C-alpha positions, 0 to 999 in steps of 0.5 A: 845404673848410672851410665848409659850402658848400665841403663841400656842393660836394664831397659832393653831386656825390659822392653823385650819382656814387655813386648812378649807379655803384651803379645801373649795377653793383648796382641793389639796392644803390643802393636800399639805399644811398639808404635808409641815407642817408635814415635817417641824415638823418632821425636827424640832423635829429631835434630835441630838441624842436620842428621841425628847423632851416630849415638842416637841412631845406634840407640834407636836401632837397639831399642827397635831390636829389643822391641822386635826380639819379643 
């Protein structure tokens, strides 16, 4: 995919699948993986000043939902 929407259509289900697999095979690592992704999102969405953009906030929500859907 070349657009953000096309990439999201591929990445979000892959995150859910990765979490499902980790929960089955290595539950402790599933928590570790989720925490790592959440920290990365927080670091990436930290604006130089002010609040994160609405787009970034929405994408962070979708990523978190994908992780929690497993």
